[in-house]
N, C-alpha and C positions, 0 to 999 in steps of 0.2 A: 661531733662536739656540739654542744647546746649554746647558742648565742642569745642571750637575754639582755634586752634594753632596760631603762631606768624604771619603766612601769611594769615590766614583765615578771619580777621576782615572785610576787604573790600568785601569778597564774602558774608559774613553774613549780612552786612548792605545792599549790593545790593540785596540779596534774601529775607531777612526777614524785612527789614525797608523801603527801597526805594518804594516798591509797595504801601505803605500806605501814601506816601506823598501826592497825590492828595486828599485823604480823610481828611488828616490833614490840608491841605490848605483850603478845604471847611469848614471845622470845625471852623478854626480860622476866617475866612471871616465871617461865621454866628455869631461869637462872637463880631463882630463889628469892628475888626482890619482893618486898612487900608493896601492896598496891599504891600506897603513898610514894614509895621511893620510885616506883614505875612512872607515876605522874611527874616526879621531879626530873627523872632522867629525860622524859619525852619534852618537858618544858625546856630544859637546858640544851637539848638537841636543837629544837626550833629557834631557841635564841642565837645559838651558835650559827645556825644556816642563815638568820636574818642578818648577821654581821658580815657575810661574804659580800664583797664588792661585786663579784662576778661568779657566775656558775658555769662559764664556758669550759672550764677545766674538768668538770664532772661528767665522765662518761657513763657511769653507772649510778643514777640517783639512789637506788634501793641500797646498793653496797655502801655508798657514801653515807647515807642515813644510819645504817646499822653500825658502820664503823665509828661514826661520831658518837652515837649512843654508847658503844662499847667503851670508848675512851673515858667517858663520864662515869660509867660503873667502875672502871679501874681505879679512877681517882677517888671515888667513893669508898672502895675497899681499902686504898691506901691510906686514907684519912681516918679510918676507924681506929680508935684508940686500942681496943682490945679486939683483936681478930684471931679466931680459932684457926689454927692451920687447916683444919678439914674444912672449914667454911669457905676459906679463901681458895683452897684447891677446887671445891666444887663450883665456886663462881668461875674460877679460871677455865674449868673444864667446859663449862656451859657457854662460855663467851668465845670459843673457838670459832673462827670464820665459818659461817653457815653458807657462804656463797657456793654456787654450783661449781663442781670439779670439772676440768676439761672432758673427762669420760662421761659425766653426766650431760654436759652440754651436747656433745656429740651424740650420745644415745637419744636424747630429746629430739635433736634435729632429724635423726633417722626416723624415729617415731612419727614425727610430724610429716616427713616425706611419704611414709607408708600410709598414713590416713589421708593425706592429700591425693596421693594416687588412687587409693580405694575410692575416694569420693569422685574423683575425675572419671573413673571407669564405670560409674553407675549409669543406669538408664536415666535419660534427661529428667523425667518426672521426679524420681527418687532423689537425684542429685540437687534439683531445684527446692525441693522440700526441705532437705538437710540444710542447704545454704541459707534459706530465708529463715528458718526457725532457729537453728543452732548458731549460725555464724552472724547473720544480722540481727537475731534477737527479735523477730516479729512474732506476734501472737499467732495462734492457730486460725483465728478469724482472718487476720490480716494477710496471712500466708495464703489461705484459700482465696481470698479476694485478689491477690496479685497473681495467682496462678490460673484463676478463672475455673476452679473447681469447688467442690463441697469441703467442708471441715473434716468429714469422714475420709475422704480421698486423701487429704493432707495427713490425717492420722495414720492410715494405712501405708502411705507411701514413706513416710518418716520412719515407721517402724520397720518396714522391709528394707528400706535403705540403710538404716543403722545396723540391722541384722546382717546384711550383705557386707558392710564395712567391717563389723567386728569379726565376721567369718573370714573375710580375706586377710585381715591382720593376723588372726590366730593361725591360719593355714599358710601364711606367707605368700599366698598367691595373689595375682593381679586383680582377680574378680571373681566374685560368687554371684552367680545369676539365679536370684529367685525366680520362680515362675511368675511372669507378668499377667498370665491368664487366670491367676488365683481369683476367685470371687471376692468382693468386697463385703466382709461380714459386718453385721451390725453390732456384734458384742465389742466390748472394750478390749482392747489389747494391752497387756502390761509389758513394757519394755525395760529390761534392767540394763543399766549401763555399767 
């Protein structure tokens, strides 16, 4: 649970809610709302969140954000004087809870374990290149400096490491061993994800 003091609500909204606004906007647009209505729903949702005395009871900020917006959309649909049955039905179909199902959560956790296991079993240089570039978000130049190698070595290590991870996952095996003795080529490698 989240404990938020008197000065923390803005930071909580900024870090736990605001990153989900683009997804909520897309979700509302897919529900058939006009851009101005999307803006209104977003504004009403933020106003409702600002009225909360505490957010300690909110376990999943994204789900709470979407559910609050959903309630405003349903209020909007109910208030319309002339509502076509099909339009209302379309709105309600689109507003079904988009939260992940237990099966999806379990599947995603399994996938994450497979990726982590595959990365853990890479040769140290490949693992370090992936961790620094993909997990820590360093640039290729920063990664090279941290590893004490050239940018070309980082590029090749990343490409070979990602290839090994993808192969390991595709084969369901623990580790795919690319030949470490492969020469470093000067041409650019395209890695498809």
